[in-house]
Residue, then its C-alpha position, 0 to 999 in steps of 0.5 A: x447448539x451453536x445455531x440455536x445460541x446464535x439465534x437466541x443472541x440475535x433475538x435478544x439483541x432485537x428485543x433490546x432494540x425494540x424496548x429502547x425504541x418503545x421507551x424512546x417513542x414514549x419520552x419523545x411523544x411526552x415532550x413533542x406534545x407540548x409543542x403548540x402551533x398557535x393557541x391550541x394545535x399540538x401536531x407533533x405528539x400525534x405524529x409520533x404515534x403515527x410514526x411509531x405505527x408506520x415503523x411497526x413499533x407499538x403505538x400505545x407507548x407513544x399514546x401514553x406519552x401524549x396523554x401524560x404530557x398533555x396532563x403535565x402541561x395543564x392543557x389536556x387536548x381531548x381532540x388529539x387524544x380522541x384522534x390518537x385513540x381512533x387511529x390506533x383502533x382503526x389500524x388494529x382493525x385493518x391488520x385483523x381484517x387484511x393480511x397486509x396494510x401498506x404504509x400509504x394506507x396507514x398514513x391516509x387513516x392518520x390524516x383522516x383521523x386528524x381531520x375528523x377532530x379538527x372541527x371540534x378543536x377550532x373556532x370558525x375564524x380565518x385565523x383558527x382555520x389557518x392554524x388548523x391547516x398548518x397543523x395538518x401539514x406539519x403533522x404530515x411532515x412530522x410523521x415522515x421526519x420522525x419515522x425516518x429518524x426512528x429507522x436510523x435509530x433502529x439500524x444505528x449499530x450497523x451504520x458506519x457514517x451518517x450522510x448530510x440528509x440523515x444528519x439534518x433529519x436527526x438534528x431537526x428532530x433534536x430541535x423539536x425535542x428541545x422546543x418541547x422542553x423550552x421552559x425547563x430552566x432554573x438558576x440561570x441554566x436552561x436544560x434545552x440550551x445545555x443540550x443544544x450547546x452540547x450537540x453543537x460542540x459535538x458537531x463542530x468538534x467532529x466536522x469543523x466548519x462543515x458542521x455549522x449548518x447542521x448545528x444551527x438547525x436545532x438552535x433555530x427551532x429552539x429559538x421559537x420557544x424562547x423569549x430571547x430566541x434571536x439572541x440565543x440563535x446569534x450567540x450559538x452561531x458565533x460560539x460554534x463558528x469560533x469553536x470550529x476554527x480551532x477544532x483541528x487542535x483538539x477538544x480542549x481548544x474547541x470547548x475553550x473557544x466556545x466558552x470564551x466567546x459565550x463569556x465575551x458575548x454575555x459580558x458586552x451584549x448582555x440584556x437586563x432580562x434573564x439570560x441562559x447563555x453563559x451558565x448553560x454554555x459552561x455546563x455543556x462544555x464541562x459535560x462535553x469534556x468528560x465524554x470518553x475518547x472512544x465515544x468521540x472517535x465513534x461519533x467522529x466516524x459517524x458524523x464526519x464522512x472524511x474521517x470515515x473515509x480516511x479510516x475506511x481507506x486505511x482499513x481497506x489498504x490494510x486488507x488489500x495489502x493482506x490479500x496481495x501478500x497472501x496471493x504473492x505467497x501462494x504464487x511463491x509456493x506454486x513456483x517452489x512446487x514447479x521448481x521440483x518438476x525440473x529437479x530430476x535425479x541423474x540417470x545412472x545408466x551409461x548409454x555409451x556402454x549399453x548401446x554399443x554392446x547391444x548392437x554387437x550382440x545383435x550382430x552375433x545372433x545368427x553366428x554359430x560360433x558365438x557360443x565360443x566367442x561369448x563363453x565369457x560374456x563379461x570378457x567379450x564386452x570388455x574386448x568390444x569396449x577396448x576396441x572402441x577406445x582403440x578405434x577412437x585413438x586411431x590404433x589398429x583394431x583386431x579381434x581380442x580374446x575371447x573373440x575368434x581371430x578369424x571371425x567373419x562378422x568382426x567388421x560388422x560387429x565393430x561397425x554396428x558397435x561404433x555407430x551405436x557408440x556415436x549415437x549413445x554419445x550424442x544422446x548422453x550429451x543431449x541428456x546432460x544439456x537437458x539436465x543443465x537446462x532443468x537445473x537452470x529452470x529449477x534455480x530460477x523458479x526457486x529464486x522467483x519463489x524466494x523473491x516473492x516470499x520476501x515481497x510478501x513480507x515487505x507487503x505486510x511489514x512496510x509502512x506505506x505512508x506517514x502523514x505527519x512527516x508529509x505535513x511537516x515537509x510540504x510547507x517547509x519545502x515551499x518556504x525554502x524555495x522548492x516547488x513540490x508537486x507531490x510528496x510521499x513518505x514511506x518506510x522500507x525495512x524500518x527506514x524512512x524513505x521519501x519520494x518528492x516530485x519537483x517541477x520540470x526545471x529542477x533536475x539538479x536540485x537533488x542534493x539541495x533537496x536532501x540537505x533541506x529535508x535532513x535539516x527539517x527532520x534532523x537526520x541525514x538523508x541520502x539521494x537514492x534515485x533521480x527520475x526526470x519526466x515530462x510533468x516533473x523530476x522525481x527524487x527518491x531519498x532515504x534516511x542515511x545509516x552507516x557509510x556513504x560512497x562517492x564516485x568519479x569517472x573519466x572516459x575517452x573514446x578511441x575515435x574522437x568523433x565516435x561514442x565510447x563503447x564503455x559504459x559506467x552505471x550507479x544504482x542506489x537502493x533502499x536499505x543502504x546498498x549501492x551497486x557500481x558497474x563498468x562494462x566494455x562492449x566488444x569493439x568500439x562505437x555505438x554498437x559496443x556501447x549498446x551492448x555495454x548499456x544492456x549488460x549494466x541495465x540487466x544487472x541493475x534490473x535484477x538487483x532492483x527486483x531483489x533476485x537472489x545474488x547467486x542467480x543475478x550474474x548467471x541471468x545477466x550472461x544468459x539474457x545477454x546471449x538471448x538478446x544478441x542478434x549476432x556474436x557479441x560480448x561485453x566485459x562486466x566489472x561490478x561491486x555491490x556495497x552494503x553501506x551499513x556493514x561495509x561488505x562489498x562483493x566484487x564481480x568480474x566477467x572478463x574484466x581487468x583487475x581492480x585496485x584497492x587503495x587503503x592507507x597509501x597501500x595499493x592492493x590488486x583484486x583480480x580473477x579470471x572469467x569469460x566475458x558476458x554473452x559468449x556461452x551459457x556456462x560462463x560464470x563470473x569471478x566473485x570475491x568478497x571484501x570488507x571496506x573501511x572509511x577512506x578506502x578507494x576502488x579503481x576500476x579500469x577497462x582494457x584500454x587503460x589497464x593494458x597500457x599502464x600494467x604495473x605502472x598503474x600502482x605507481x600512478x595511484x601512489x603519486x595521486x594520493x590526496x587528490x580528489x576522485x575526479x583528479x585521480x580518474x583524469x590523471x590515470x586516463x592521461x597517463x594511459x593516453x601518453x602510452x598511445x591509445x588503441x581502444x576506448x578508455x574508461x576509469x571509475x573511482x569509488x571512495x568510501x566516506 
């Protein structure tokens, strides 16, 4: 039933299209047959019949139109009617006699029929012969034109956009139809001029100045059939030009400019004769204004390839995002499934007991006295295990009941049991190591799955562009003295973000750019990131919500001519999160600095990618171990701050305590943990606090804290009210007065 129903609906749609085309050929032929070339030639009505035949549309409807149109005009052209009848008759006979008749064969029959009646319609004069040849040529061209237009109309519901040649064909036919209606006028209003103005308004509204050429074509054809054709052509062209200049502002501006221009031209350039310009333009504008907006949108997509490209591009982008989101979700599910392969239950069997006892029993297999020694197997097993423990402690090992005190195999029993004990111990250690690695892999795959799921949500929900904001900002930034090479506005988590690329010499323009953008958009903007490049410097900004943070630093290497082994980093991310980190590499100099930069870089990369918080720090430690060519480590002191809620996560890998200064009071935040890059099992000390406005966090490396110790709190109390940079430099100077023995670094972060 479903298949039959679909076929019936398809057949019904085809029948509707067929009837519309038949009615269209009837009306078109009725109008086109009134267009004359010279005194007697009317080539376009017969061409409409031929075109209908070539497009497999019943030509009798077109023939009826030609017949009725000729009688209504008062000048029936018997030669045209005879040629039409002969053409229809011959083509029907060809279809009966031949299985298939080509288009070229039917076109040849049409030309022969028209040539056959020419001698009966012309007088043997040079003028008449010239008109006859012109009529023949125009008929051939009109057949191609009308057949192409009928093909476009047949497939109109499936057309997405009309290309320029197709638009010229349709509006050329439109001009011929208007030419056939040239004398339909009353009360200062001409129906052809009204239809012409409406078509021109449609073109300039949909295409702007690009639609002028196509709109002038039907006006030029109509000008041949009116006494004031030249004036009409000039008026239409000028009105269309003025309307196209304001078409970007909407339909009201387009029609207003068109009508105002027509009124001005009619007032200052009006003639004594009858003029149809102003009245026809008024009716065309009124009709154009009441066209539904949905129809205008469809016409704009059909006529303007740019609008179609924009909409199709937006649709394609949406479809691409959906496909990407689905693929990312599939990958996330696969990672989740793979994580289950590494999530194995621990084996309950104890090899440390089973293997030694098995070895001991195998030694006793050939002993006749084992019946007495192992009359209680459980007690015998306990005795063997107790002796193994005693052997590990270094205690004397002697047979225990129920063992025979004079057992000649006792030494072999304990030797085999102890060897198996060591092998089982190593085996269990390997199993524990494998279990830990499996658990690590399971956590990583689960983390990747969660990260990909979050990415899929962002692919669907984030907006990738805002043309309005981009259009407002570009000219404004140019007026303010910036040189934007590109500007992208997008939304992450519902928050406006901007990516602005300025010239290569504007690396320091970030704060000024954020201030200028904030004034234009009437909102506070935060500079997230600065990326210098060869082509220019790219600045990323986001709309500010919640608190803001500032940072100052001061650093001093152990040796003045060397590089400090300490490193400081700041990472600002969308959605109001910022991460600060201080790292102290082992030793000093370039090698220690390289290790510090690696630790901070690994930390920031995982925050930027959205790795789960529980996995970030473990990954930093393991990746630092993996990349090290020799035994080297680095401390890591980090704070991840949510500027919307004020929550801060303090993380320490072997780092000194951090000081929190709040309302004049100093609070020490400390925790014990190994540095990064030593062992896989190293875990950081993590503490969560909630920050308030005007809170300050002071991070120090060992070179400062070891020298100041408890005096650090006194120094911080003495520097209350000082600027961030001054606090950092004063602490560094106070530590240096104690005698520098290591690289020294201080970072001060304040919540504003």
